[in-house]
Backbone as JSON, one array per atom type, in Angstrom:
{
  "sequence": "MYDLQYYCKGITMSHISANDLKTKGVAAIEAMLSEHSEAIVSVRGKDRFVVMDIAHYHHLRECELDAALAQTRADLAAGRFVQESPEAHLARLDKLA",
  "N": [[-107.5, -131.75, 12.53], [-104.66, -129.56, 12.3], [-104.65, -126.02, 12.82], [-103.07, -124.1, 10.75], [-102.64, -121.32, 10.51], [-103.03, -120.48, 13.13], [-100.82, -121.57, 14.45], [-98.79, -120.29, 13.13], [-98.83, -117.61, 13.73], [-97.24, -114.54, 14.14], [-94.96, -115.33, 12.89], [-92.73, -114.29, 10.56], [-91.56, -114.1, 7.25], [-88.81, -113.22, 5.35], [-87.56, -112.14, 2.17], [-84.98, -113.29, 0.03], [-83.26, -112.5, -2.8], [-82.28, -114.44, -5.62], [-80.19, -113.28, -6.92], [-79.03, -111.66, -4.91], [-78.17, -113.71, -3.27], [-76.34, -114.88, -4.97], [-74.42, -112.83, -5.23], [-73.76, -112.1, -2.6], [-73.57, -114.42, -1.19], [-73.44, -116.86, 1.45], [-73.48, -115.03, 3.48], [-75.65, -113.36, 2.99], [-77.77, -115.03, 3.67], [-77.19, -115.55, 6.37], [-77.45, -112.95, 7.43], [-80.18, -112.45, 7.01], [-81.35, -114.51, 8.52], [-80.61, -113.74, 11.01], [-82.5, -112.02, 11.85], [-84.94, -113.19, 11.21], [-86.82, -116.28, 11.38], [-86.99, -117.88, 9.18], [-86.27, -117.73, 5.67], [-87.27, -116.8, 2.44], [-86.15, -117.75, -0.71], [-86.11, -116.14, -3.68], [-86.43, -116.64, -7.15], [-86.03, -115.11, -10.13], [-88.17, -113.46, -9.43], [-90.04, -115.24, -8.41], [-91.12, -117.18, -5.68], [-89.08, -119.75, -4.53], [-87.48, -121.36, -2.81], [-86.9, -122.2, 0.66], [-84.96, -121.17, 3.35], [-83.43, -121.97, 6.45], [-82.3, -121.94, 9.87], [-80.51, -124.76, 11.12], [-81.33, -125.8, 13.58], [-83.93, -124.85, 13.78], [-85.05, -126.2, 11.63], [-84.82, -128.87, 12.56], [-86.58, -128.68, 14.71], [-89.02, -128.27, 13.34], [-89.21, -130.72, 12.03], [-89.56, -132.42, 14.23], [-92.05, -131.49, 15.03], [-93.6, -132.37, 12.87], [-93.42, -135.12, 13.24], [-94.67, -135.35, 15.74], [-97.25, -134.53, 15.01], [-97.95, -136.58, 13.23], [-97.96, -138.75, 14.99], [-100.05, -137.96, 16.71], [-102.18, -138.03, 14.9], [-102.2, -140.76, 14.3], [-102.83, -141.84, 16.8], [-105.4, -140.77, 17.06], [-106.69, -142.06, 14.94], [-106.53, -144.71, 15.83], [-108.07, -144.54, 18.19], [-110.53, -143.96, 17.07], [-111.09, -146.24, 15.76], [-110.17, -146.61, 13.19], [-108.5, -148.62, 11.72], [-106.81, -151.62, 10.62], [-106.53, -154.9, 11.62], [-104.42, -157.48, 10.96], [-102.74, -160.37, 9.58], [-99.28, -160.5, 8.46], [-99.21, -161.69, 5.91], [-101.88, -161.43, 5.01], [-101.99, -158.69, 4.94], [-100.12, -158.06, 2.9], [-101.42, -159.3, 0.76], [-103.72, -157.73, 0.61], [-102.57, -155.29, -0.1], [-101.57, -155.99, -2.62], [-103.96, -156.21, -4.04], [-104.69, -153.57, -4.22], [-102.91, -152.49, -5.97]],
  "CA": [[-106.28, -131.28, 11.9], [-104.09, -128.38, 12.92], [-104.9, -124.73, 12.19], [-101.73, -123.59, 10.44], [-102.56, -119.89, 10.79], [-102.88, -120.32, 14.57], [-99.45, -121.9, 14.83], [-97.84, -119.44, 12.42], [-98.95, -116.21, 14.12], [-96.0, -113.93, 14.58], [-93.83, -115.77, 12.07], [-92.61, -113.53, 9.32], [-90.46, -114.56, 6.42], [-88.3, -112.23, 4.42], [-87.11, -112.68, 0.91], [-83.62, -113.09, -0.49], [-83.29, -112.78, -4.23], [-81.2, -115.32, -6.08], [-79.07, -112.41, -7.26], [-78.35, -111.34, -3.65], [-77.5, -114.93, -2.84], [-75.21, -115.06, -5.87], [-73.37, -111.84, -4.99], [-73.37, -112.02, -1.19], [-73.35, -115.77, -0.68], [-74.01, -117.28, 2.72], [-73.64, -113.83, 4.32], [-77.03, -112.88, 2.8], [-78.62, -115.93, 4.46], [-76.9, -115.29, 7.79], [-78.02, -111.65, 7.79], [-81.63, -112.58, 7.05], [-81.73, -115.39, 9.62], [-80.36, -113.09, 12.29], [-83.72, -111.29, 12.18], [-86.13, -113.99, 10.9], [-86.58, -117.71, 11.56], [-86.93, -118.49, 7.86], [-86.17, -116.77, 4.58], [-87.64, -117.33, 1.14], [-85.26, -117.39, -1.81], [-86.9, -115.97, -4.91], [-85.68, -116.74, -8.4], [-86.76, -114.38, -11.17], [-89.39, -112.92, -8.86], [-90.94, -116.27, -7.91], [-90.63, -117.88, -4.48], [-88.65, -121.1, -4.93], [-86.85, -122.14, -1.74], [-86.91, -121.65, 2.01], [-83.77, -121.51, 4.12], [-83.61, -121.77, 7.89], [-81.28, -122.47, 10.75], [-80.68, -126.2, 11.26], [-82.08, -126.07, 14.8], [-85.33, -124.61, 13.44], [-85.42, -127.33, 10.78], [-85.03, -130.04, 13.42], [-87.81, -128.43, 15.46], [-90.14, -128.52, 12.43], [-89.29, -132.17, 11.81], [-90.18, -132.97, 15.43], [-93.47, -131.14, 14.97], [-94.22, -133.28, 11.9], [-93.54, -136.43, 13.88], [-95.71, -135.23, 16.76], [-98.54, -134.48, 14.32], [-98.22, -137.93, 12.72], [-98.3, -139.57, 16.15], [-101.38, -137.56, 17.16], [-103.13, -138.55, 13.92], [-102.26, -142.21, 14.49], [-103.6, -142.09, 18.02], [-106.81, -140.46, 16.76], [-107.19, -143.15, 14.11], [-106.71, -145.89, 16.7], [-109.2, -144.29, 19.08], [-111.77, -143.96, 16.28], [-111.26, -147.55, 15.13], [-109.77, -146.56, 11.78], [-107.31, -149.43, 11.51], [-107.05, -153.0, 10.25], [-105.63, -155.83, 12.3], [-104.31, -158.64, 10.09], [-101.42, -160.99, 9.51], [-98.45, -159.92, 7.38], [-99.61, -162.25, 4.62], [-103.13, -160.79, 4.62], [-101.66, -157.3, 4.63], [-99.5, -158.03, 1.57], [-102.46, -159.64, -0.21], [-104.58, -156.55, 0.47], [-101.8, -154.3, -0.86], [-101.53, -156.45, -4.02], [-105.23, -155.9, -4.66], [-104.76, -152.13, -4.44], [-101.98, -152.1, -7.04]],
  "C": [[-105.84, -129.97, 12.57], [-104.42, -127.13, 12.12], [-103.55, -124.05, 11.98], [-101.6, -122.11, 10.76], [-102.4, -119.64, 12.28], [-101.43, -120.55, 14.98], [-98.43, -120.96, 14.21], [-97.97, -117.97, 12.79], [-97.6, -115.7, 14.6], [-94.79, -114.37, 13.77], [-93.83, -114.95, 10.79], [-91.41, -114.07, 8.55], [-90.07, -113.43, 5.48], [-87.77, -112.93, 3.19], [-85.64, -112.34, 0.64], [-83.72, -113.4, -1.98], [-82.11, -113.69, -4.58], [-79.97, -114.48, -6.43], [-78.3, -112.01, -6.0], [-77.57, -112.55, -3.14], [-76.24, -115.16, -3.68], [-74.07, -114.09, -5.52], [-72.86, -111.84, -3.56], [-73.12, -113.38, -0.54], [-74.06, -116.04, 0.64], [-74.22, -116.09, 3.65], [-75.06, -113.27, 4.18], [-78.0, -113.72, 3.63], [-78.43, -115.65, 5.95], [-77.53, -113.99, 8.25], [-79.54, -111.76, 7.94], [-82.07, -113.42, 8.25], [-81.4, -114.8, 10.98], [-81.6, -112.34, 12.77], [-85.0, -112.11, 12.0], [-85.8, -115.47, 11.07], [-86.43, -118.44, 10.24], [-86.8, -117.39, 6.82], [-86.51, -117.47, 3.28], [-86.62, -116.84, 0.12], [-86.12, -117.31, -3.06], [-85.96, -115.98, -6.11], [-86.54, -116.14, -9.49], [-88.13, -113.92, -10.68], [-90.38, -113.95, -8.32], [-90.31, -116.97, -6.71], [-90.31, -119.32, -4.85], [-88.15, -121.95, -3.78], [-87.04, -121.44, -0.4], [-85.63, -122.1, 2.7], [-84.04, -121.18, 5.58], [-82.43, -122.35, 8.63], [-81.55, -123.96, 10.98], [-81.47, -126.56, 12.52], [-83.58, -125.87, 14.55], [-85.86, -125.75, 12.57], [-85.7, -128.58, 11.62], [-86.3, -129.89, 14.25], [-89.04, -128.72, 14.59], [-90.31, -130.01, 12.16], [-89.92, -132.86, 13.03], [-91.67, -132.69, 15.45], [-94.21, -132.05, 14.0], [-94.42, -134.66, 12.52], [-94.6, -136.42, 14.96], [-97.1, -135.23, 16.13], [-98.92, -135.86, 13.78], [-98.63, -138.86, 13.86], [-99.7, -139.24, 16.66], [-102.45, -138.09, 16.21], [-103.29, -140.06, 14.07], [-103.07, -142.56, 15.72], [-105.08, -141.82, 17.81], [-107.44, -141.56, 15.91], [-107.44, -144.4, 14.94], [-107.93, -145.72, 17.6], [-110.54, -144.35, 18.35], [-112.01, -145.29, 15.58], [-110.91, -147.59, 13.66], [-108.45, -147.3, 11.59], [-107.75, -150.84, 11.14], [-106.04, -153.85, 11.0], [-105.61, -157.12, 11.48], [-102.89, -159.19, 10.12], [-100.59, -160.31, 8.43], [-98.86, -160.43, 6.0], [-100.9, -161.6, 4.11], [-102.9, -159.34, 4.24], [-101.08, -157.2, 3.22], [-100.53, -158.36, 0.49], [-103.37, -158.44, -0.46], [-103.87, -155.46, -0.34], [-101.73, -154.69, -2.33], [-102.82, -156.13, -4.74], [-105.37, -154.43, -4.99], [-103.91, -151.7, -5.64], [-102.53, -152.35, -8.42]]
}
């Protein structure tokens, strides 16, 4: 598995309060994202949401897909898979339900 702290070194997130978002609108997000890659929106003092630039979001989605592909390749290499017909697969799924 991946070491999240290794990949997240140097990434800092700042906070935007819901009140700042309410009063300043998108300008509060734009200001925060001009200095940080992500910003946490806190509501009543609790972290609730994360906002980021769409390009950063797409990058993270690609990373998720790369991680899933790497895990699948590792499973195949280790023999952690089942080879069966579609009918046998559906029957096996029915037994799990």
